[in-house]
N, C-alpha and C positions, 0 to 999 in steps of 0.2 A: 490475261491476267484476270485470277476471281475477283470481284468484288471485296471480299472480304480482304485480301492481301494489299489494297490500295494506299499507295506510303502517301502520309502527310505532306501537303506545300507549306511551304513557310515561306512566305511574302514580306517577313520584318525581318531585322537581324537579330540572331539571339538574344541578345543583350538588352532589345528594347524592352522595356515595363510600358504592359498592356490591364485596364482595368476596364471593364464592360457591364453593360446591365444597370440591374439594382447597384449593387454594388458601385460602379462609377458615380451613381446619382446620391448614393451614400455619404460616402465620400467629401465630396464638391460641398452636398448640404454642410456636413459636418465642420467643414474648413469656414464656410460661409457665418454660419450661426457663431463659431469661433470666435470671428472678428466682433459678432456684433455684441457677444457678449463683453469683451475686452470694454468696448468704448461705453457701454451701457450703464453703466453705474456712473460715468459721468454727466448723465441727462437731468438738466431740471437744477431748481434754486439751491437744493441741499445736493446735487451730485459733486460726487469727489474728484479731486484729481488724483492726476499721474506723473508718477517721476521716472522720466529716461534717460537714461544715461548710455552714450557713445563710446566708441572704443578709445576715444581722447579723453574721454571721460567729463567732457560737457554735461552739464544737467540742466534738463526742460522741465519747469513743473508748470503743468495744465492742465483744464479739462475741454479745452477747443477739441472735436473729434476728427476734424484731417490734421489737426498738428499733429497728435498721438499715432495716426496712422501712416501719416509721413516719416514720422522716426521710426516707426517699428519695420524689422528686418524684415517683410512677409513675403514670402518663397511659394507656396501653393498658388498655382494657377485660378483656381476659383475665387481663390482668399483674395487675389490681387484685385479679380471684379468688383470685388464689392469696394475694395479703395475707390476706384476709380469711378464707384457714386458718390463717394464722400467728395471726390476732386470737382466734379460734374459739379455738384450741387455747390461748393464753395465758389466755384468760377461764375456759375450764373446768379447767385445770391449771395455770397460771403457768408453764408450763418446757414444754420439748420443740418449740418453736416452729420452729426449724432442721431439726428430723427433719422432722416434719409438712410444711415444703415442700419439701425434698431427695426425698421421697418419693413426692409429688407431681407434680415433673418429673421424677424417674424413670420413672413409670408413663405419663409422657404422651410420653415416650423411647421406651418401647420399643412403645407403643400405634404410634407412626410407621411402626416397621417393619412392623405389621402392617397397616396402610393400607396400604405400599406393595407389597404381598402379596395386593390387592385382597379382605381380608377388610372387611365392610361395617362400620361404626361401632357399630353398636346391639347386633353381635354379641359386638363387644370391650367395650362395656358391660356388655350382659349377665355376662359371663364374669368383669369386675373386681367384679360386684356377688357374686358365688359365691363367687370365692376373696375378697374384702373378709370377709363372711360366714362363711366357713372359720376363718379370720384367727383372728376375734376368737374361735371356739371352741377353736382351739389355744392360744392365750395364757391362756384362762381356765383351760384343762388345764393349762398348764407352771406358773403362778404359785403361789407359796408364800403361804403365810397369815402374817401380821404384826399382833400387837396393839398399844395402847399401851404396852405392860410392856416392849417386844423393846426398849431405849434403843441397844445396841450396832450393832442393825440400823437404826433410825431413825436414830441418826447415822452411821452409812455411805451412808445412802440422801442426806441431808444434804451430807456433804461429794463424794460422786457428783456431784450439781446442781452446787456449787462448783468445783470441778473445773475448769481451765481458762480459769477467768472471774479478773479483779483479784481476788478475795479469794481465792484459792491460797494464798498466803503465811501466812493464818492461818486454812486452812479450820478446822482442828481446832478450835482455838478459838471460834472464830463455829458451828460444827456442833452442838457442846454449848451453846449462847447459842440457836440456835434448836430445838435441839428440847424445852428446856426451856420457852421462852416456847410452844411450842405447847401443851405437854401442861399450862402452866398456864389456858391460857384454852379449852380442851376441855372439854367437858359431854357425859355419858352418862345418856340419857336412853331407858328400855327397851331398855336392851342395845345400843342403837345412838348411835355419838359423831357428834354435834353439834360444829363447828368453825367460827367465824365470825373470819377473818382479817384483818377490821377490828379487831377488837379488839388485834392486835400494833399499835401502833406504832411505826416506823422514824424516829427522828430522826437524822440525819447532822451531824455537826462535821468541823469539817478541822484540822490540826496536831498531829495525832498520830498514831502506827501504826496499824493495824487489828486488833493484840493487846490495845490499851490498850479495844478495845470492850465496853461491859457491857451487861446483861439489869437492868433496873429492875424489881422485881415491884409497878409502882404505874404512875402518869404520868408524863412529862418534861412540863412547859407551858414554852413559850415566851415566857414571860411575865417581868415582875418583882413585886416588892412596889409596894404603890401609894404607901407612905410611909416616908421614912428612919428613923422614929422605932420602927418592929415591928421584931420580932426577928428574926433573921436564918434562926433555925433551931428549930422547935419539937418537943420530944418528946410522942408520946402525944398526936397531933393529935386533937381531936375538927373534924370536918370539917362546912361546912355550904355545902351547892351552892343557891344563891340567882338564882333567874331574872325578875327585879326588878329597875328601879334604885335604888341608895339615892342617891336627890336630891327636889328637890322638882319634884312633877311639871308640866309646864307646861299651864294649862288648854286642853281640847281645842278651844274656842271663842277667837277676836279679844277680849279682856278688857281695858278701860282703868281703873285705880286712880285714882282723885284722892286725892289727899293732902293736906289743910289746915293740918297740924298737923305743927311738925318730930318729936314726940312722938310721931306715927304710924308715922311710918318708923320709928322704935326698937322698937315694938311690933311690925310686920309683919315686920322682923329677928329678933327674940327669940322669934317664934312659928314662924318657919323652922328657927331653930337647937332650939327643943323639938320640932320636928315629927323634925329628925333625928338629936336626941339619944332619941328615942323608939327610933326606928329601932334606933340602936345597942344599946339598951336592951332589946332583944326578943333581941336576938345573943346578946347577955351572956347574960340568962336562959336560952339553951335551952341554955348549957352551952359553946356552940361557942368554939373559940380558932384556927380556921382558916375563913376564907370565901375561897368562890371565885363570882364574882359575873359572870355572863353580858352583864350592860349597865353602864353608870358608876357610881363613886362617886363623891359631893362630897366639896370639897377640905375641908370640916367634918366630913363624918362620918370622913375619913380621919383627923382628926388627934383623934376622941372615940376610935377602934378602935386607932389606935396609942398612947392614954392605957390603953386597957385591956389591952395589950400582946396585942391581936389581929392574926395575919397574914392580910392582905388582897392579894387579886389581883381585877381588874376587866378587862372586856370577854375573858372567855375563850371561844372557840369555843364551837359546840352541840355538834360532832363531839367534842372536849375532855371538855365536862361528861358528855358521855354512858359514854363513858370513864373519868371519873373514878369516877361512877355505879357502873361496874360493877366498879372497882378496889377501893372505898371500901366500900360496901353505902350509902352517902348516897341520900337521895331528890332530884329536884329540887324545890322549893319555888317555886311561882311568885307566891305571897301570902305577903308578911314576916308577916302575923298569923297564919298557921298555922305558923310554925317552931317544932319542938318536938324534946326530945331526942331521940324517936326517928325524925327527920329526919337525923341526924345520921349519917356515915360515919367510918372509924377508919383510923389510918395510923401504922405505929412513927414516922418522922419524916418532918416535910416543911423541906425547909429551899430556900435560895435559894444559886446558886452560880454563876461567873461558867464556862465553856462558850468557849473560844474567844474571841471577844471580843464576846458576848454574855451577859449573866445570863438564869438559869433556875432553873425552880421543878422540885423534885425532891420528888414524894409518894411515897415507896418503906416498904420493910417493911411492904405492907399484909397483913391474914390471908387466905387464899385467894382472891387479885385473879383475877378474869375478863376485866380488861383488864391488859395490861404493854408496855413499852417499850425497844426494842431500843435502845441511844444505840452510835451505828455512827462509828469514827472512821477517817478516811483523812488521808494526807499534803497531799493537795493536792484541790481540786475536783473534778476527773475523776474521780481515786482514788477519794473516797468516794462520787462518783454510781455508779460500776463494782458496788463493794462493795454499795452497797443494792442494786442488780438482784441481783446473785447471791444475796442473802441474800431475796430476794423468792421467786428459784427455789426458793430450800433449803425455804422454808414453804411454797410452793404445791407440792413433792413428800411433804413429809412429812404435808400435810393431807390430800393425794391419795389417799396411801397408808393413814392410818390412816380414811378413811370407806369405802375398798372393801375394807379388812383384807388386801390381794394385793399383793404386789411381784414382780418378775423379774430377773434379773441383766443385766447391763449389756453394755459391751464387744463388742455387735454378735452377743451371742450368740442373743438370741430371735430375731432377723431372719435368722437362718439357718437355726436350728430352723425358723422359718416358712417359709422356700424349700425349704427339705427335704420337710416335708409338704406343701406345697402340690403339690411336683411329683406326690407319689402322687398325692392327690386329684384332679389333673387328669386322671388313668388312667383315672377311672371315668368321664368323658365322652367322648363320642363326636363330636360333633359338633366347630363350631370353636371354640366357647367354650373348647375345651380348649388351643388355644392359646395363648388372651387368658388362662389361667389360670396358663399356663406364666410367658407374660410378666412377671403379678402377681409370679409368686415369684422371678423374675430382681432384679425392681425392688428386694425386699427386701434384695438384697446390697450395694443401693448403699450403707449405713448402715456394713458393717465395712468394706466398698472403700475410704469415703471416709476412714473414722480411719486407715485404714494409709495412705492419701496422703497427708492433712496433716500423720502422723507421719514421712513419707520412709523410709516402707517398699513394697515391693514389693507392691502388691493381690493380683495373681496369687496370689504366693507362701503370701500371708494368707490367701485365700480356700479356696487346698486345703487348706491346714493345717485352718483350722475345719471344714470339709465331713469330712476324715478325722476329726476328734476328734468332729465330731458321728455320725458312722457306726459310731461306737463308743457309744454309747448317753450321750455328755456333754454332755448339756442347758444345761450353764451354760458350756460353751467357750466364750471369747473371745478378743479381743486386748488382747495388753500392749503399748501405746503406746511404751513408752519401753525395750522388749527386745527387741520383734518376736516375744516365744513367745506361744504357745497357753496363758491360764489359766483355772482355772475361777472365773468372774467372782462368783458370789456369796460363794465361799471367801477371795478377792481382798478382800470389802467392796467391789464396783461392783455398785449394787443400785439400780434405777429403779423407782418406780411402775406398776403394771402399766396402771394408766390414762393416761400418757404413751404407751404402745405402743396403746392400743386407739383412744384418740381420734385420734392421731397416724393412722394407717392408717385409720380409717374418713372421717375429712373428707380427706384427700389421694387416697382411692378416688372418694368422692362427687363430688369437684372437677375429676377426672380426666375420668368419666361425664361430666359437665356440658359440662364443655369440648370432648370427642369428639363431642355429639351435635349440636353447632352447626355449620350449611353454610352460614350466610349471613349474613352482618355487613351492616348497614346505616348510616349514620353519618347523621345527619341535617345540616343545613348549618347554617351560623351564624347563620342569620336566626332561625331557632326558637329556642324558650327552651328544646329538650330538652340531653340529652348530649351534649356536643364531642365530636369526636376528636382525637386529636392530633395535632400537626403534621407535615406527612410522611404521612397518609391510615393505610393500615392496614398502612405495610410496616416492620412489628417493632416495636421499642421507639423511643420519641422520643429526639431528638437528644442531650436533656440526661441521661440516664435516668442511665446506667452511671456 
């Protein structure tokens, strides 16, 4: 057969969609930029909110980056990789998701310009890796030390986290509550600080303003006492945590009880009553006047407990039982026969109170509690949800700061300083990587640029003024979005954890490198069980995404 008559060989099914080379890179970069553009307008104190409506017509109003991206029905594979950046930022720090996504989008945009200049993607990826590593070193050098005793700095970090979100009206009061909550649950071991944010329980209730939010040095349980005859309030509470039912157990196997005489029924019921009374007597003997039971409490047992003025709550969640143990010092007892005075925990007050439309049990005034509750108030459901998200961010920021012991000024100052020092660093490289490092440095300026744009300021003027300030060795020179002036962000109380910046830049650089190295996208047909391509093939974002 002559060479001109060779038949083409098909290695993929006919209906497989395939995009390769520059087209694949362009489409992936376009999708990533579209995601970044979506959340970019939410950045900063003057960022706008997004209204997200799902198929059930439930509405979420927020400017929290990861919430927006989670609620959007994103289908493009490259866009999903950008969403993963936001999720990893949320998991590692709890804040800075918008920053990470915007940086990733800008790095890809700058890389696109280099691709147009025929620079190979692997060279760009290498330059980005070098720049990312250097950026981490520069940030470590710039950062200031923060300890658990620096209450004012920690409060400033919390306020910075909540500025521009739904909690802004009460950010001062909420920041104080958050700092106290984190310090309460912090444990110092061998000079290092350990904080489990799961020990800060957040309960939200509507019907009051955010200023009425409070910190309960103990646990708030979304339950009520089991019997109306029980006291509504118990002072100097001795608390027992029971992980077994105060009920007559059913037999493990099917059993039939044959009764031939009415007196046998009476004896049977008397025995049940005696068993339940013995259970209650064991609780009384331990000295407990409050019990939290993870399982059920029989009606008769409730009656005996009420007669003994013991406050009881049933069917408490396991997570709440663990928090109660940490807050009160009680031990969770699985066998009632083992209950003793040593197993009891202590709280100043246990009371039942109506919050909104529901009765709730407050376990408060605990001595040195290692689990606390933040009761968040809001005028409406949407407001309280957004305040909770802002408080979550503030808790994440303070925790990240205390774990690393480092913080940086905000207001775009670290990014401008990084851009300046990375441009100097680029000068030490001779190859084309130098251009990639320059592009990386330029991408850093997207944060102060976006802050200015969202505030209605001229971004070019702001970037110029910031560069002038940093040229004069003012490393914390940042933009005041309310006045348009250049301020010293640290002195102005605009402070963020170092971890936000290092994590955002590191993960953004990694995902940018990964997307740049993709030169072939093969979409399997609908007949296989593999991942499906979005409607419209590889043509950027699917129709309903934005």
